[in-house]
N, C-alpha and C positions, 0 to 999 in steps of 0.2 A: 514506450514511450514516442512520443512524435514533437518533439522542439523544430527548431528553422531547420532546412534541410538543407543536404551540403553534396557535394558527390567528393567522398573518399573512399580510400579500400578496403573492403568488404572488413567488419570487425568481431567475433563474436560475444555473443550478448553478457553480462556480468549477471550472477542473482542479485535482486534486489527486492525490498519486499515495502510494502508503503499500508498503512492502516488511517481510515477512514472513519475517526471517533466521532460517535453519535448523539445528543441529547434531544428528549422534546418527545413528541409525536406527532407520526404520519397524521396530518401531510405539510404540519409545520415545524420541519426535522430542522437543527442549528448541527453544523458540523466545526471538528477543529481543523484550520487550515493556515500555512503559513503562505506568509509575502515574497517569495525570494526575491535576493541581489539584486542587481543588474549586474553586479562584478563575477556573478558566475559562472563560468564555461559553459554548463547546463542548466538550462530552463530558466536561462536569468529573466526576475521579473513576472514569472510567472507563478499564479496559486497551487498549490501543490497540497501533500497529507505529510504528515510525520513519514519518516521513513528512508531509505539508503540502500547502501549496497551491503552486501552480505559477506564478513568476514570473516577470517581464520576463529578469532576468538570466537565464533559463534559456533563453530565447528567443537572446539573443547567443551566451552559449559554446552554442548548441548550434549556429549558424553558424560559429564562429570555431575551434573543436575537433571535426569532421565525426565520427560515426560510421564507423566499418567499412562498407562496401557490404553485404557481404552480411549481417550480422547487424542491420543497418538494415531489409532485406529481410526476415527472420526475424518480426522486433517488429512490423512494418506488415501481417502477415499476420493474424498473431494479432489486433492490434484493429481489423482491418478491419468487422466487423460493430457497432463503439462509434459514439460520437457524435464521431470523427475520423476516421471512415474516409466521411463523404457529403460531402467537399470534393473528390473528386478523387484520382488519388494522388500527385501531386506534394504536396498539402497533409498526406497521408497522412503519408507519409514524415516530412513537416520536422514533424510533432506527433508523430513516434514518437522520434523524435530529442529533441525538446522532453521528453516523458516522462521518457526514460532520463536526459537531464543533469537533471530536477529529483529523480530517484529519488538519483542518487548523491550530488546535495548535499547533498537533508535527510541522507539516512542519514551523510555525515559532521559535517555539523553538527551533528546529536545524540548521534552515540555515539564521534566520533573515527575511525571508519573507513572508509577510500575502498576503495570497493568497484570494480574492473574490469567494463566494461561488458561483457563477456564474461557475468557471472555472477546477469545480472538477467533472471529469465525472466516471460514475461507470463504471468499467473493469475486473473484475477478484473478487474470493471468494476464497480461499484455506486455509484446515484444517491441523494440523498438524495431521498427523496419530496417534495411540495408539503406547505405550510404549516408551516413552519419559516423561523427568521428568518435561519439561514444554510441553503444547499445547497451540496453538491462532487456530483462529476462524478467519483469518485477509482479510477483506475487499480494495481491492488495489483499488484507483484512479488514472486518469490520468488526468492531466490539463498541459495545452501549457500556461507558465507563460509569460507574457507582458514584451519585452525586456527591460524595466525598471526596472525592477524585476531582484535584482543580488543576488542570494542564496548562501551563506557563510557557511567555516566550523564552528560551534558553540556547537557542541554535545561532550561531552566525552566520551559518548561510541564509537568514530571510532577517527582511529587516523588522516583519512584526507576526504574530502568532497571537490566533484570536477565533473566539467561535464566530459564525454566521450562520443564517438563514442560508440553508442550500438553492432555495427559491430567486434570495437576491443576491446569488452568487453567478446563476446563470442569467439573472437579467443585467449584473454589471457587464458580465461577458457581451452579451447580446450590443450593448450600446456601447464596447466599446472602450469601459474604465478598467478593467480586469481582464488579464490573458489566460487563457485555458488553453492547455495540451489536451489532445484528443482523448486519450483514456482520461483524463481529468473530467472534460465535459459528459463524454460519455457516462459516467458513473455518477456524477450526480445527476444527468435528467433521469437518467435511473432512479436514482433515490427518490425524486420531485414527484418519479408516477408512481409511486411504490403506493400499496393498499394494504400491505396485510403484514407477516409476521418476518421479519429482517434476518430472523437470527435461526432459520431453518436452514437443515441441509442440500448442497445448491450441486447441480452437476457444472462445472469449471473446464469450460473447449479455451484453450489460446487464442488470444485477438493477435494474429501473427507469426512472422517462420521465425524459426532460427537461421 
């Protein structure tokens, strides 16, 4: 990700996840966003999606609650050309399970919604450039939650959380009413221009370098 740039010693990116929860139909999609509080030391005041850093608890949980093998295989295929794909098939499958587990946990913690793992579709991978005090290797998922699921504002890292039309967010950024990091803007632009199926298998290449 790319918050305000500064010159600092290079640090290795931490694994992170972020989930684009959508509702509605193309071209009138709405997405669930958070408005980060100004006191945060990363992405202060930015519009973001639910998510966060991968923790050890996710690694433990992914071993205790295995992901269905067919789903895990599809996920791993999508992430094969990212940073988690360089350690062999076994490590790729394990890392893919950890990412899924982290995505489910973060969404539940921040919105109160427990997403079924099959609802999470690999979407993109962005790496914070060098020169930042915090760097993340962020794996983005896309989800189309059932209408019965009602995400709420439950995180202290944001002032508000709510549904918003994708095109309205982009308009707000263009008019300097909203602040978007480069990955957020790029992903929203892609969604705004989408004309087809949002849940199909994707080839995902990292944007940025470790």
